[in-house]
DOVO-230005 format. One record per residue (C-alpha): x, z, y; residue in three letters. Coordinates in steps of 0.2 Angstrom, whole numbers, padded with zeros to 4 digits, always signed. Layout:
<pts>
XZYALA...
</pts>
This chain:
<pts>
+0516+0532+0349UNK+0532+0538+0357UNK+0549+0530+0358UNK+0567+0538+0357UNK+0582+0530+0365UNK+0598+0535+0358UNK+0609+0526+0370UNK+0608+0511+0382UNK+0611+0499+0367UNK+0600+0508+0354UNK+0581+0507+0353UNK+0572+0516+0339UNK+0553+0518+0335UNK+0553+0536+0328UNK+0534+0539+0325UNK+0523+0529+0314UNK+0509+0518+0321UNK+0496+0531+0324UNK+0487+0520+0336UNK+0481+0509+0321UNK+0475+0525+0312UNK+0466+0531+0328UNK+0457+0515+0331UNK+0452+0514+0313UNK+0444+0531+0315UNK+0435+0527+0331UNK+0429+0511+0322UNK+0423+0520+0307UNK+0415+0534+0317UNK+0405+0522+0327UNK+0400+0511+0313UNK+0382+0518+0310UNK+0379+0519+0329UNK+0384+0501+0332UNK+0374+0495+0317UNK+0359+0504+0325UNK+0361+0494+0341UNK+0356+0479+0331UNK+0338+0485+0332UNK+0324+0477+0342UNK+0327+0486+0358UNK+0318+0475+0371UNK+0327+0468+0387UNK+0324+0480+0401UNK+0310+0476+0413UNK+0323+0472+0427UNK+0336+0465+0416UNK+0336+0449+0425UNK+0328+0455+0441UNK+0341+0445+0452UNK+0334+0428+0445UNK+0317+0421+0447UNK+0305+0431+0437UNK+0290+0419+0438UNK+0293+0407+0424UNK+0286+0411+0407UNK+0297+0420+0394UNK+0299+0413+0377UNK+0284+0422+0370UNK+0273+0414+0383UNK+0269+0430+0393UNK+0273+0431+0412UNK+0289+0441+0416UNK+0288+0456+0426UNK+0300+0462+0439UNK+0303+0460+0458UNK+0304+0442+0464UNK+0320+0434+0471UNK+0323+0421+0484UNK+0320+0403+0480UNK+0309+0403+0464UNK+0309+0386+0455UNK+0292+0378+0455UNK+0294+0367+0440UNK+0304+0369+0424UNK+0322+0363+0428UNK+0331+0350+0417UNK+0347+0352+0409UNK+0355+0340+0421UNK+0350+0351+0436UNK+0358+0366+0427UNK+0374+0357+0423UNK+0375+0351+0441UNK+0373+0368+0448UNK+0386+0375+0436UNK+0398+0362+0441UNK+0395+0367+0459UNK+0398+0385+0455UNK+0415+0381+0446UNK+0421+0370+0461UNK+0417+0384+0473UNK+0425+0397+0462UNK+0441+0387+0460UNK+0441+0385+0479UNK+0441+0404+0481UNK+0425+0403+0491UNK+0419+0419+0484UNK+0403+0422+0493UNK+0397+0404+0491UNK+0402+0404+0472UNK+0391+0420+0470UNK+0376+0411+0478UNK+0379+0396+0467UNK+0381+0408+0451UNK+0364+0415+0456UNK+0356+0398+0457UNK+0363+0394+0439UNK+0355+0410+0432UNK+0339+0406+0442UNK+0338+0389+0434UNK+0343+0394+0417UNK+0330+0408+0417UNK+0316+0396+0422UNK+0321+0383+0409UNK+0324+0395+0394UNK+0316+0411+0398UNK+0321+0429+0403UNK+0326+0434+0385UNK+0335+0418+0380UNK+0352+0418+0374UNK+0356+0404+0386UNK+0354+0416+0400UNK+0368+0428+0395UNK+0383+0418+0401UNK+0375+0414+0418UNK+0371+0432+0421UNK+0389+0436+0416UNK+0396+0424+0428UNK+0385+0430+0442UNK+0390+0448+0438UNK+0409+0443+0439UNK+0406+0436+0457UNK+0396+0451+0462UNK+0409+0462+0457UNK+0422+0452+0467UNK+0411+0453+0482UNK+0410+0472+0480UNK+0391+0472+0475UNK+0394+0484+0461UNK+0376+0490+0458UNK+0371+0472+0456UNK+0385+0467+0445UNK+0381+0482+0433UNK+0363+0477+0432UNK+0368+0459+0427UNK+0381+0464+0415UNK+0369+0476+0407UNK+0355+0462+0406UNK+0367+0450+0398UNK+0372+0464+0385UNK+0354+0468+0381UNK+0350+0449+0379UNK+0364+0447+0366UNK+0360+0463+0357UNK+0342+0457+0356UNK+0347+0440+0349UNK+0362+0443+0339UNK+0363+0461+0336UNK+0375+0475+0342UNK+0390+0468+0333UNK+0390+0451+0341UNK+0407+0446+0347UNK+0398+0439+0362UNK+0396+0457+0369UNK+0415+0459+0371UNK+0416+0449+0388UNK+0401+0458+0397UNK+0406+0475+0391UNK+0424+0472+0397UNK+0417+0466+0414UNK+0405+0481+0415UNK+0420+0493+0411UNK+0430+0485+0426UNK+0415+0487+0437UNK+0414+0505+0433UNK+0432+0507+0436UNK+0430+0500+0453UNK+0416+0511+0457UNK+0425+0526+0451UNK+0414+0529+0436UNK+0428+0532+0424UNK+0419+0541+0410UNK+0406+0527+0409UNK+0421+0515+0410UNK+0429+0523+0395UNK+0414+0523+0385UNK+0411+0504+0389UNK+0429+0499+0386UNK+0430+0508+0369UNK+0414+0499+0363UNK+0422+0482+0368UNK+0438+0487+0359UNK+0429+0491+0343UNK+0420+0474+0343UNK+0437+0466+0347UNK+0445+0474+0333UNK+0431+0470+0321UNK+0432+0451+0326UNK+0450+0449+0328UNK+0459+0463+0319UNK+0469+0477+0326UNK+0485+0467+0331UNK+0477+0453+0342UNK+0483+0450+0359UNK+0466+0447+0366UNK+0463+0466+0367UNK+0476+0469+0380UNK+0464+0467+0395UNK+0453+0480+0387UNK+0467+0492+0384UNK+0473+0489+0402UNK+0455+0493+0408UNK+0456+0509+0398UNK+0473+0514+0405UNK+0465+0512+0423UNK+0450+0523+0417UNK+0461+0537+0411UNK+0472+0536+0426UNK+0456+0539+0436UNK+0453+0554+0425UNK+0471+0560+0428UNK+0474+0559+0409UNK+0491+0551+0409UNK+0494+0554+0390UNK+0479+0544+0385UNK+0483+0530+0398UNK+0501+0529+0391UNK+0493+0527+0373UNK+0486+0510+0377UNK+0501+0504+0385UNK+0513+0509+0371UNK+0501+0502+0358UNK+0503+0484+0366UNK+0522+0485+0363UNK+0520+0490+0345UNK+0508+0475+0343UNK+0521+0464+0349UNK+0534+0472+0338UNK+0523+0470+0323UNK+0520+0451+0326UNK+0538+0446+0331UNK+0549+0460+0324UNK+0557+0475+0332UNK+0573+0466+0338UNK+0565+0449+0343UNK+0568+0443+0361UNK+0549+0439+0361UNK+0545+0458+0363UNK+0554+0458+0380UNK+0538+0454+0391UNK+0529+0469+0382UNK+0544+0480+0386UNK+0544+0475+0404UNK+0526+0479+0406UNK+0528+0496+0397UNK+0543+0500+0408UNK+0533+0496+0424UNK+0519+0508+0418UNK+0532+0522+0415UNK+0538+0519+0433UNK+0521+0520+0439UNK+0517+0536+0430UNK+0533+0543+0437UNK+0544+0543+0421UNK+0559+0535+0429UNK+0571+0539+0415UNK+0560+0531+0401UNK+0557+0516+0412UNK+0575+0513+0415UNK+0579+0515+0396UNK+0565+0503+0391UNK+0572+0490+0403UNK+0590+0493+0396UNK+0584+0491+0379UNK+0575+0474+0383UNK+0591+0468+0391UNK+0601+0473+0375UNK+0589+0464+0364UNK+0590+0448+0375UNK+0609+0449+0375UNK+0610+0450+0356UNK+0596+0438+0353UNK+0599+0424+0366UNK+0616+0428+0373UNK+0624+0435+0389UNK+0618+0420+0399UNK+0599+0422+0395UNK+0589+0420+0411UNK+0576+0431+0404UNK+0588+0446+0406UNK+0585+0444+0425UNK+0568+0452+0423UNK+0575+0468+0416UNK+0589+0468+0429UNK+0576+0466+0443UNK+0566+0481+0436UNK+0582+0492+0435UNK+0587+0487+0453UNK+0570+0493+0459UNK+0572+0509+0450UNK+0589+0512+0457UNK+0582+0509+0474UNK+0568+0521+0471UNK+0580+0534+0467UNK+0590+0531+0483UNK+0604+0522+0475UNK+0605+0507+0485UNK+0623+0501+0480UNK+0618+0502+0461UNK+0602+0492+0465UNK+0612+0478+0475UNK+0625+0477+0461UNK+0612+0475+0448UNK+0603+0461+0458UNK+0620+0452+0460UNK+0623+0454+0442UNK+0607+0445+0439UNK+0612+0431+0450UNK+0628+0429+0441UNK+0618+0428+0424UNK+0608+0413+0432UNK+0623+0405+0439UNK+0632+0405+0422UNK+0620+0392+0415UNK+0623+0374+0417UNK+0607+0371+0426UNK+0603+0387+0435UNK+0584+0392+0436UNK+0581+0391+0455UNK+0565+0400+0455UNK+0572+0415+0446UNK+0588+0415+0457UNK+0577+0414+0473UNK+0567+0429+0467UNK+0583+0439+0465UNK+0589+0434+0482UNK+0573+0439+0490UNK+0574+0456+0482UNK+0592+0458+0488UNK+0587+0452+0505UNK+0572+0465+0505UNK+0584+0479+0500UNK+0596+0474+0514UNK+0582+0474+0526UNK+0576+0491+0521UNK+0594+0497+0524UNK+0594+0489+0541UNK+0607+0476+0536UNK+0599+0462+0545UNK+0614+0450+0544UNK+0616+0452+0525UNK+0597+0451+0523UNK+0596+0434+0533UNK+0610+0427+0521UNK+0600+0431+0506UNK+0583+0424+0513UNK+0592+0408+0519UNK+0599+0406+0501UNK+0582+0409+0493UNK+0574+0397+0505UNK+0587+0383+0500UNK+0584+0387+0482UNK+0565+0385+0483UNK+0566+0370+0494UNK+0578+0361+0482UNK+0568+0365+0466UNK+0559+0349+0468UNK+0541+0354+0463UNK+0525+0360+0472UNK+0525+0377+0463UNK+0542+0381+0471UNK+0535+0377+0488UNK+0520+0388+0486UNK+0532+0402+0481UNK+0542+0399+0496UNK+0527+0400+0507UNK+0521+0416+0499UNK+0538+0424+0503UNK+0541+0417+0520UNK+0526+0410+0528UNK+0522+0426+0537UNK+0531+0443+0539UNK+0529+0455+0524UNK+0530+0474+0527UNK+0543+0482+0516UNK+0545+0500+0522UNK+0540+0513+0535UNK+0528+0524+0526UNK+0510+0523+0522UNK+0497+0520+0535UNK+0487+0536+0538UNK+0469+0535+0532UNK+0463+0552+0539UNK+0464+0559+0556UNK+0473+0576+0558UNK+0457+0585+0562UNK+0449+0581+0545UNK+0458+0595+0536UNK+0445+0607+0529UNK+0430+0598+0536UNK+0415+0594+0525UNK+0411+0576+0521UNK+0395+0577+0532UNK+0407+0580+0547UNK+0417+0564+0544UNK+0415+0547+0552UNK+0422+0530+0550UNK+0434+0523+0564UNK+0445+0509+0566UNK+0460+0503+0576UNK+0465+0485+0579UNK+0484+0482+0583UNK+0493+0467+0590UNK+0512+0466+0587UNK+0527+0454+0584UNK+0540+0454+0571UNK+0558+0448+0576UNK+0571+0440+0565UNK+0578+0456+0560UNK+0562+0462+0553UNK+0558+0475+0567UNK+0540+0477+0574UNK+0540+0473+0593UNK+0527+0474+0607UNK+0515+0485+0597UNK+0499+0488+0607UNK+0481+0494+0602UNK+0469+0481+0607UNK+0453+0489+0601UNK+0449+0506+0594UNK+0433+0516+0590UNK+0435+0530+0594UNK+0449+0528+0606UNK+0464+0539+0606UNK+0462+0547+0589UNK+0474+0537+0578UNK+0482+0525+0591UNK+0498+0534+0593UNK+0500+0538+0575UNK+0498+0520+0570UNK+0509+0513+0584UNK+0523+0525+0578UNK+0521+0519+0560UNK+0523+0501+0565UNK+0538+0505+0576UNK+0547+0513+0561UNK+0542+0499+0549UNK+0553+0486+0542UNK+0547+0468+0538UNK+0553+0453+0529UNK+0553+0441+0543UNK+0545+0424+0543UNK+0558+0411+0538UNK+0558+0394+0546UNK+0569+0380+0540UNK+0580+0393+0532UNK+0582+0404+0547UNK+0573+0421+0550UNK+0563+0419+0566UNK+0551+0430+0577UNK+0533+0429+0574UNK+0521+0434+0589UNK+0503+0439+0590UNK+0501+0446+0573UNK+0484+0456+0571UNK+0480+0470+0560UNK+0465+0481+0558UNK+0466+0499+0551UNK+0451+0509+0546UNK+0451+0528+0544UNK+0441+0544+0543UNK+0439+0557+0557UNK+0430+0573+0560UNK+0417+0577+0573UNK+0411+0594+0579UNK+0392+0596+0583UNK+0389+0603+0601UNK+0378+0619+0601UNK+0360+0615+0607UNK+0363+0623+0624UNK+0378+0612+0628UNK+0378+0596+0637UNK+0362+0588+0630UNK+0368+0590+0612UNK+0380+0575+0613UNK+0394+0573+0601UNK+0411+0577+0609UNK+0426+0567+0608UNK+0435+0570+0592UNK+0451+0580+0592UNK
</pts>
């Protein structure tokens, strides 16, 4: 699907919904293969290797596979499993990821010992464990447990079970994180087929799967395929709510952000303008939802180097909010922070301070905890806004084979003053020394930060610490030189 924009106030879908035809073809082509997956394929020998294998399976035979820590001596009760599950949920909600992962392991362990290694009851605990392992970066273990859950569901309910959608999606995201994009595409496409079988072609539940496919194709550098899945989401919104309904605006914003990411700035801008037109016509000039489009446009203008247009667009958004009898303080604060950030990047610290102070006042006066959390996110610590990327590779790595590269790091202490400038930048530890020290110090000194704001005023923040990891090259010393030691990197 592609879109044609005739003017700022005209938005036309000019090509039929080929995505539905395409998904139908994928679905029908895979029909026999999917049906075959309902066969009696056994669970892999190590399918649940991460949980205790010593309890009898549901057929009475002892399970095979490597042992795991803490096997359960007696068959656990449902109450024990429920208590372990409640503990897992609490730790997860508290963002104690490592502890939650261990708690998820315990739930899976108990469930396996109560119901067996091939029981359907074990599938959900394995999925929860895989999710936590993926979050902690243990991608091989996450893959193993996602696949174990998939195999159990296939064995018990067949290859068309809607229960497969969740673990397939999780496995696809794990493949993406590991850089295994072709495996991710295959996995996500199967999840998408099952989703469409269960919920139809135009359900919103498939968007997470489509986003995963987008990331897979970005990894494969196939931007046309990546765009396909983002454009399909907008058409699903349009089919549900209508082409000119204000309810399609969120999907248009998402698509515009994708176009911006893909480097299609013109298409991104036109999509934002079309969303703004739809909201103006559907909800009026004072619709606060217009501010999302205006904020997106302002970012595009700044990206193109047009600071005055960006500032004017942000101020227009503030006027839209102020035209309402009861201004939306959170939205206004968001625009003011964006305007302050723009001024900071332009080294207009005085104007930036005024906008930050106004945003602080809005968030402090909103009268709810959510606004205070947003205020802390914006202003509790300095936020780096500009200054170029931090170098990830030393200069001497060019042309070097991977075997000649090593990992290094630099830890830096610095301050950020009320104008958003880095001060007192020093290296406190580096391994190896004098490889990236000067480069990182220079990057900090040219950086601009949103300063910490205290009681409405930008203030200096001292003793900030950052650690930067990088790769550098070493050269092997010939055997007849200096005991064969490694020299200092260039």
